[in-house]
C-alpha positions, 0 to 999 in steps of 0.5 A: 637498561636493555633497548630495543632498539635494533629489533624495531628496526628489524620490524621496521624493515620486514613490514617495508619489505612485506610491502614492496611484495605486493601485499599492499593495496592497490589505489585504482584510479576512477568511480568503484563500480557496484555489484549490487543489482541495477536499479532503473527508473521508467517514467512510462507507466503513469498512474491511470485515471481514477474511476468515476466513483460517483457513477459506480454507486448503487443507484437509488434516490441519493448518491453515497459518493456526492450525497446529492438528492438528500437535504443540506441536514440529511446524508445518503447512506444504505437503507436496509432491515432484517427481513429482507436482502435488500439495499439501496441508498436512502436519506437519513438524519446525519450527526457531526463526526467525520473520519475516524470519530467515534461512533455507536450508531449512524447518526453520530456521523456527518453527512458523507460518513458511515459508522463502520463496525469497529465504531468509527465514521468512515467517508463513502466512495464508490468503485476504488475512487480515492479521489472521494477521500480525504488526504492521507485515505484511499477507498480501499473497503468494500461496505457490507452489512448484514441485511434479511439475515445475509452479508451483502454488499452496500453498493459503495466502499469507505476511506481508509488511511493509507502509508500506515504500515511497511510493505516489507516488514513481515510484523507491520500489521501484527496489530491487525489480525489476518492482514498485511500490508500491500499496495492497494491502489493504483496511486501507490498507497499501501496499508494493512489489507486481508492476507492473500496465497496469490504468488508471482505469475499468478493472476489477480485483480479486486477483489483477489489481490496478491501475498505481502512483498507483491503487487498486482499488474495488469493482472499478474503477481510481481514481486516488489524490491527496495529501490535504493542500492543494494536494498533488500528485497532485491531482484534475483538473477532469472526475476528481472530489473528492479524498475520504479514506476509513477505507481509505486509507492516511494523507494520501491520497485517492481522485479521487470523482466525484459 
């Protein structure tokens, strides 16, 4: 039988010579520095105090957010008609439906709740005051009604669920045409919101917000970044450093220039 032992020895010797010629891996003592963009945690920009929602409600015989002015069996809701564009708070019969409960008319919803056009009871709030909402919701949608043949503001907002989408997924709000995932309040809450074309550096402020992947900070749109090592989207060389503030959602930062 033929033997391949000399050939094996020859190959082994060739590999040994190859290693001695400097082609073997080099071991470096100490940690290897990452080439990914820098991440910075900045605790100085904290979440602001919430607005005084009750004071922001339209004035009238009762208050949308506190329900003061109506009896325990009544709800303070917008009062309007087809013959006049005037809308003002007033007391009417209350039902039992609370956040997310199905409704066909206002009497289906409990005290403090309004039957929205999509057929769900939503809690009334004012001025974007997130503290006026239940856990997992924020005061993010302006309440408008059709009065006197015109669509007008009722002087109140509605609480809607937050944390319902992914800021960096373009398909995250595909089941809600005309909306995209954005930061919707100063606490860093996120939800599907109306589309916008406002880009980095452009002025912004409610109700004009920035497009997906950006946030309105100090009146200007800034780029958001993934606050994780080598995460995407990241901040380019001219976009600053990915910095996370208390106002940002978990795992999200802002591209901040020096």
